[in-house]
Backbone as a printed PyTorch tensor [residue, N CA C, xyz], in Angstrom:
tensor([[[-11.5480,  14.3380,  11.6730],
         [-12.1170,  13.6700,  12.8170],
         [-11.1500,  13.8460,  13.9900]],

        [[-11.6720,  14.2090,  15.1200],
         [-10.8370,  14.4480,  16.2960],
         [-10.4330,  13.1260,  16.9460]],

        [[ -9.4440,  13.2160,  17.8110],
         [ -8.9980,  12.0390,  18.5570],
         [-10.1400,  11.4710,  19.3830]],

        [[-10.9220,  12.3510,  19.9680],
         [-12.0690,  11.9070,  20.7640],
         [-13.0550,  11.1270,  19.8960]],

        [[-13.3450,  11.6570,  18.7060],
         [-14.2790,  10.9780,  17.8090],
         [-13.7410,   9.6180,  17.3710]],

        [[-12.4390,   9.5590,  17.1060],
         [-11.8300,   8.2790,  16.7490],
         [-11.9470,   7.2810,  17.8890]],

        [[-11.6870,   7.7470,  19.0970],
         [-11.7680,   6.8690,  20.2650],
         [-13.1850,   6.3350,  20.4480]],

        [[-14.1580,   7.0840,  20.0200],
         [-15.5570,   6.6510,  20.1120],
         [-15.9420,   5.7310,  18.9450]],

        [[-15.4050,   5.9950,  17.7740],
         [-15.8070,   5.2860,  16.5630],
         [-15.1410,   3.9240,  16.4120]],

        [[-13.8610,   3.8390,  16.6990],
         [-13.1260,   2.5880,  16.4860],
         [-13.7690,   1.4110,  17.2130]],

        [[-14.1440,   1.5480,  18.4830],
         [-14.8050,   0.4080,  19.1400],
         [-16.1280,   0.0090,  18.4790]],

        [[-16.8510,   0.9640,  17.9340],
         [-18.0960,   0.6340,  17.2360],
         [-17.8400,  -0.2990,  16.0510]],

        [[-16.6880,  -0.1390,  15.4360],
         [-16.3280,  -0.9500,  14.2770],
         [-15.6880,  -2.2730,  14.6900]],

        [[-14.8620,  -2.2500,  15.7170],
         [-14.0840,  -3.4420,  16.0650],
         [-14.7460,  -4.3570,  17.0890]],

        [[-15.5440,  -3.8160,  17.9740],
         [-16.1500,  -4.6510,  19.0270],
         [-17.0130,  -5.7880,  18.4830]],

        [[-17.7920,  -5.5820,  17.4200],
         [-18.5430,  -6.7270,  16.8840],
         [-17.6330,  -7.8820,  16.4490]],

        [[-16.4490,  -7.5550,  15.9570],
         [-15.4970,  -8.5940,  15.5570],
         [-14.9730,  -9.3560,  16.7690]],

        [[-14.7860,  -8.6410,  17.8660],
         [-14.3300,  -9.2720,  19.1120],
         [-15.4500, -10.1430,  19.6790]],

        [[-16.6560,  -9.6110,  19.7340],
         [-17.7980, -10.3710,  20.2680],
         [-18.0590, -11.6400,  19.4630]],

        [[-17.8390, -11.5710,  18.1580],
         [-18.0560, -12.7410,  17.3020],
         [-16.9310, -13.7590,  17.4270]],

        [[-15.8710, -13.3860,  18.1430],
         [-14.7610, -14.3060,  18.3600],
         [-13.7050, -14.3080,  17.2730]],

        [[-13.7660, -13.3410,  16.3670],
         [-12.7670, -13.2750,  15.3030],
         [-11.4190, -12.7670,  15.8070]],

        [[-11.4530, -11.9290,  16.8290],
         [-10.2370, -11.3470,  17.3940],
         [-10.3420, -11.3270,  18.9070]],

        [[ -9.1890, -11.4310,  19.5850],
         [ -9.2150, -11.3920,  21.0450],
         [ -9.3690,  -9.9860,  21.6170]],

        [[ -9.0780,  -8.9590,  20.7970],
         [ -9.1740,  -7.5810,  21.2900],
         [ -9.4950,  -6.6340,  20.1390]],

        [[-10.0460,  -5.4790,  20.5010],
         [-10.3230,  -4.4410,  19.5010],
         [ -9.0340,  -3.9360,  18.8710]],

        [[ -7.9860,  -3.8390,  19.6820],
         [ -6.7060,  -3.3590,  19.1600],
         [ -6.1700,  -4.2880,  18.0730]],

        [[ -6.2450,  -5.5930,  18.3270],
         [ -5.7520,  -6.5540,  17.3400],
         [ -6.6450,  -6.5630,  16.0970]],

        [[ -7.9390,  -6.4090,  16.2860],
         [ -8.8500,  -6.3290,  15.1410],
         [ -8.4820,  -5.1380,  14.2600]],

        [[ -8.2610,  -3.9940,  14.8820],
         [ -7.8950,  -2.8000,  14.1210],
         [ -6.5680,  -2.9980,  13.3960]],

        [[ -5.6020,  -3.5920,  14.0720],
         [ -4.3000,  -3.8430,  13.4450],
         [ -4.4780,  -4.7240,  12.2100]],

        [[ -5.2660,  -5.7770,  12.3180],
         [ -5.4640,  -6.6740,  11.1820],
         [ -6.2370,  -5.9980,  10.0510]],

        [[ -7.1870,  -5.1550,  10.3890],
         [ -7.9250,  -4.4090,   9.3640],
         [ -6.9710,  -3.4770,   8.6090]],

        [[ -6.1220,  -2.7990,   9.3500],
         [ -5.1520,  -1.8910,   8.7270],
         [ -4.1700,  -2.6740,   7.8600]],

        [[ -3.6770,  -3.8090,   8.3660],
         [ -2.7420,  -4.6180,   7.5810],
         [ -3.4100,  -5.1500,   6.3090]],

        [[ -4.6680,  -5.5190,   6.4030],
         [ -5.3870,  -5.9810,   5.2170],
         [ -5.4860,  -4.8580,   4.1870]],

        [[ -5.7810,  -3.6580,   4.6380],
         [ -5.8560,  -2.5150,   3.7290],
         [ -4.4990,  -2.2660,   3.0700]],

        [[ -3.4510,  -2.3050,   3.8660],
         [ -2.1020,  -2.0920,   3.3350],
         [ -1.7710,  -3.1620,   2.3000]],

        [[ -2.0880,  -4.4220,   2.6090],
         [ -1.8290,  -5.5090,   1.6590],
         [ -2.5650,  -5.2820,   0.3390]],

        [[ -3.7710,  -4.7790,   0.4120],
         [ -4.5320,  -4.5000,  -0.8140],
         [ -3.8800,  -3.3840,  -1.6310]],

        [[ -3.3570,  -2.3720,  -0.9600],
         [ -2.6690,  -1.2820,  -1.6700],
         [ -1.3750,  -1.7980,  -2.2980]],

        [[ -0.6550,  -2.6530,  -1.5810],
         [  0.5790,  -3.2390,  -2.1260],
         [  0.2550,  -4.0750,  -3.3610]],

        [[ -0.7660,  -4.9050,  -3.2610],
         [ -1.1610,  -5.7500,  -4.3930],
         [ -1.5470,  -4.8990,  -5.5940]],

        [[ -2.2970,  -3.8250,  -5.3660],
         [ -2.6910,  -2.9400,  -6.4570],
         [ -1.4600,  -2.3340,  -7.1310]],

        [[ -0.5290,  -1.8240,  -6.3310],
         [  0.6720,  -1.1930,  -6.8910],
         [  1.5190,  -2.2210,  -7.6450]],

        [[  1.6520,  -3.4300,  -7.0960],
         [  2.4160,  -4.4800,  -7.7760],
         [  1.7870,  -4.8210,  -9.1280]],

        [[  0.4680,  -4.8800,  -9.1660],
         [ -0.2350,  -5.1740, -10.4150],
         [  0.0370,  -4.0950, -11.4540]],

        [[  0.0250,  -2.8440, -11.0260],
         [  0.2900,  -1.7390, -11.9480],
         [  1.7290,  -1.7690, -12.4490]],

        [[  2.6740,  -2.0830, -11.5630],
         [  4.0810,  -2.1730, -11.9640],
         [  4.2530,  -3.3120, -12.9690]],

        [[  3.6450,  -4.4710, -12.6860],
         [  3.7420,  -5.6110, -13.6140],
         [  3.1300,  -5.2730, -14.9820]],

        [[  2.0460,  -4.5070, -14.9640],
         [  1.4190,  -4.0870, -16.2200],
         [  2.4100,  -3.2820, -17.0650]],

        [[  3.1190,  -2.3660, -16.4300],
         [  4.0920,  -1.5520, -17.1600],
         [  5.2980,  -2.3830, -17.5920]],

        [[  5.7260,  -3.3050, -16.7430],
         [  6.8430,  -4.1860, -17.1220],
         [  6.4640,  -5.0330, -18.3410]],

        [[  5.2490,  -5.5420, -18.3380],
         [  4.7820,  -6.3580, -19.4650],
         [  4.6450,  -5.5000, -20.7270]],

        [[  4.0860,  -4.3220, -20.5720],
         [  3.8900,  -3.4250, -21.7150],
         [  5.2090,  -3.1040, -22.4040]],

        [[  6.2450,  -2.8620, -21.5900],
         [  7.5380,  -2.4480, -22.1430],
         [  8.5390,  -3.5900, -22.2460]],

        [[  8.1860,  -4.7480, -21.7050],
         [  9.0620,  -5.9100, -21.8080],
         [ 10.3770,  -5.7570, -21.0730]],

        [[ 10.3590,  -4.9300, -20.0160],
         [ 11.5950,  -4.7020, -19.2620],
         [ 11.2870,  -4.0720, -17.9140]],

        [[ 12.3080,  -4.0510, -17.0790],
         [ 12.1790,  -3.4420, -15.7560],
         [ 12.1990,  -1.9200, -15.8750]],

        [[ 11.8560,  -1.2690, -14.7810],
         [ 11.8880,   0.1950, -14.7480],
         [ 13.2990,   0.7120, -15.0060]],

        [[ 14.2900,   0.0610, -14.4280],
         [ 15.6820,   0.4920, -14.6070],
         [ 16.0760,   0.4400, -16.0780]],

        [[ 15.7580,  -0.6710, -16.7340],
         [ 16.0940,  -0.7890, -18.1560],
         [ 15.2890,   0.1930, -19.0030]],

        [[ 14.0340,   0.3840, -18.6420],
         [ 13.1970,   1.3520, -19.3570],
         [ 13.7940,   2.7500, -19.2280]],

        [[ 14.2200,   3.0970, -18.0280],
         [ 14.8310,   4.4120, -17.7950],
         [ 16.0650,   4.5900, -18.6660]],

        [[ 16.8930,   3.5600, -18.7220],
         [ 18.1160,   3.6300, -19.5300],
         [ 17.7890,   3.7580, -21.0200]],

        [[ 16.7310,   3.0690, -21.4490],
         [ 16.3770,   3.1000, -22.8740],
         [ 15.8470,   4.4680, -23.3080]],

        [[ 15.3780,   5.2560, -22.3650],
         [ 14.8280,   6.5740, -22.6940],
         [ 15.8810,   7.6750, -22.7400]],

        [[ 17.0600,   7.3990, -22.2660],
         [ 18.0920,   8.4280, -22.1400],
         [ 18.2710,   9.2000, -23.4520]],

        [[ 17.9500,  10.4870, -23.3770],
         [ 18.1680,  11.3840, -24.5040],
         [ 17.1730,  11.2640, -25.6420]],

        [[ 16.1630,  10.4130, -25.5120],
         [ 15.2340,  10.2490, -26.6340],
         [ 13.7780,  10.1070, -26.2000]],

        [[ 13.4730,  10.4690, -24.9900],
         [ 12.1100,  10.3040, -24.4710],
         [ 11.1650,  11.3480, -25.0450]],

        [[  9.9830,  10.8900, -25.3970],
         [  8.9140,  11.8010, -25.8020],
         [  8.1770,  12.2520, -24.5390]],

        [[  7.2780,  13.2050, -24.6940],
         [  6.4740,  13.6320, -23.5460],
         [  5.6480,  12.4680, -23.0020]],

        [[  5.1080,  11.6460, -23.8900],
         [  4.3280,  10.4760, -23.4570],
         [  5.2100,   9.4970, -22.6930]],

        [[  6.4410,   9.2950, -23.1770],
         [  7.3850,   8.4140, -22.4740],
         [  7.6700,   8.9530, -21.0770]],

        [[  7.8850,  10.2560, -20.9930],
         [  8.1890,  10.8680, -19.6960],
         [  7.0070,  10.7620, -18.7410]],

        [[  5.8010,  10.9390, -19.2620],
         [  4.6070,  10.7800, -18.4170],
         [  4.5170,   9.3610, -17.8700]],

        [[  4.7400,   8.3960, -18.7450],
         [  4.6700,   7.0030, -18.3020],
         [  5.8000,   6.6900, -17.3210]],

        [[  6.9840,   7.2370, -17.5810],
         [  8.1110,   7.0360, -16.6770],
         [  7.7660,   7.5810, -15.2920]],

        [[  7.1630,   8.7680, -15.2520],
         [  6.7960,   9.3690, -13.9640],
         [  5.7370,   8.5330, -13.2520]],

        [[  4.7750,   8.0050, -13.9990],
         [  3.7610,   7.1280, -13.4020],
         [  4.4200,   5.8910, -12.7960]],

        [[  5.3300,   5.2880, -13.5340],
         [  6.0150,   4.0730, -13.1010],
         [  6.8540,   4.3560, -11.8620]],

        [[  7.5980,   5.4420, -11.8980],
         [  8.4130,   5.8140, -10.7390],
         [  7.5320,   6.0630,  -9.5160]],

        [[  6.4210,   6.7410,  -9.7110],
         [  5.4970,   6.9990,  -8.5970],
         [  4.9510,   5.7050,  -8.0210]],

        [[  4.6110,   4.7620,  -8.8780],
         [  4.1220,   3.4640,  -8.4070],
         [  5.1770,   2.7410,  -7.5800]],

        [[  6.4170,   2.7750,  -8.0400],
         [  7.4970,   2.1210,  -7.2930],
         [  7.7340,   2.8080,  -5.9530]],

        [[  7.6790,   4.1340,  -5.9380],
         [  7.8210,   4.8770,  -4.6800],
         [  6.6830,   4.5410,  -3.7270]],

        [[  5.4600,   4.4980,  -4.2630],
         [  4.2930,   4.1750,  -3.4530],
         [  4.4140,   2.7600,  -2.8880]],

        [[  4.8430,   1.8350,  -3.7180],
         [  5.0040,   0.4490,  -3.2930],
         [  5.9990,   0.3520,  -2.1430]],

        [[  7.0990,   1.0400,  -2.2630],
         [  8.1030,   1.0260,  -1.1890],
         [  7.5490,   1.6590,   0.0820]],

        [[  6.8260,   2.7470,  -0.0520],
         [  6.2330,   3.3990,   1.1250],
         [  5.2460,   2.4760,   1.8210]],

        [[  4.3720,   1.8140,   1.0500],
         [  3.4070,   0.8900,   1.6580],
         [  4.1220,  -0.2630,   2.3550]],

        [[  5.2080,  -0.7460,   1.7600],
         [  5.9660,  -1.8390,   2.3980],
         [  6.5850,  -1.3770,   3.7170]],

        [[  7.0800,  -0.1630,   3.7490],
         [  7.6510,   0.3680,   4.9860],
         [  6.5760,   0.5450,   6.0500]],

        [[  5.4220,   1.0590,   5.6530],
         [  4.3160,   1.2330,   6.5980],
         [  3.8760,  -0.1240,   7.1280]],

        [[  3.7880,  -1.1120,   6.2530],
         [  3.3880,  -2.4580,   6.6790],
         [  4.3550,  -3.0000,   7.7220]],

        [[  5.6480,  -2.8570,   7.4720],
         [  6.6450,  -3.3470,   8.4260],
         [  6.4970,  -2.6480,   9.7710]],

        [[  6.2430,  -1.3550,   9.7400],
         [  6.0760,  -0.6030,  10.9860],
         [  4.8330,  -1.0590,  11.7520]],

        [[  3.7380,  -1.2510,  11.0500],
         [  2.5040,  -1.7070,  11.7010],
         [  2.7020,  -3.1180,  12.2530]],

        [[  3.3720,  -3.9760,  11.4900],
         [  3.6160,  -5.3420,  11.9650],
         [  4.4630,  -5.3490,  13.2360]],

        [[  5.3990,  -4.4150,  13.3320],
         [  6.2640,  -4.3540,  14.5240],
         [  5.5420,  -3.7880,  15.7410]],

        [[  4.4150,  -3.1390,  15.5280],
         [  3.7170,  -2.5140,  16.6530],
         [  3.3100,  -3.5740,  17.6680]],

        [[  3.3920,  -3.2030,  18.9190],
         [  3.1090,  -4.1420,  20.0120],
         [  1.6220,  -4.0990,  20.3550]],

        [[  0.8260,  -4.6120,  19.4420],
         [ -0.6270,  -4.6390,  19.6360],
         [ -1.0370,  -6.0890,  19.8360]],

        [[ -1.8150,  -6.3150,  20.8890],
         [ -2.2620,  -7.6860,  21.1950],
         [ -3.7430,  -7.7290,  21.4070]]])
């Protein structure tokens, strides 16, 4: 989608929220929509990390240490999934902080 198309589409989505009085501006509506999406991604990643912590009864760091020199292919696959989830979680948190700092009113 081009910048022009985005400039045309975003108001179609956000203006009804402004007219209904939910937000004072389209910019703030968009910021809150984006933050809500980010929060949902963070929650999803946290849930997946907790699932793995519960499954293994330990943190990722301890799990990594327990695999040293004895990991099976299945262990390595799960380790990579867990590491990816933690990386994703950190990335979403950084993006959230950046969006929150944006000067949108």
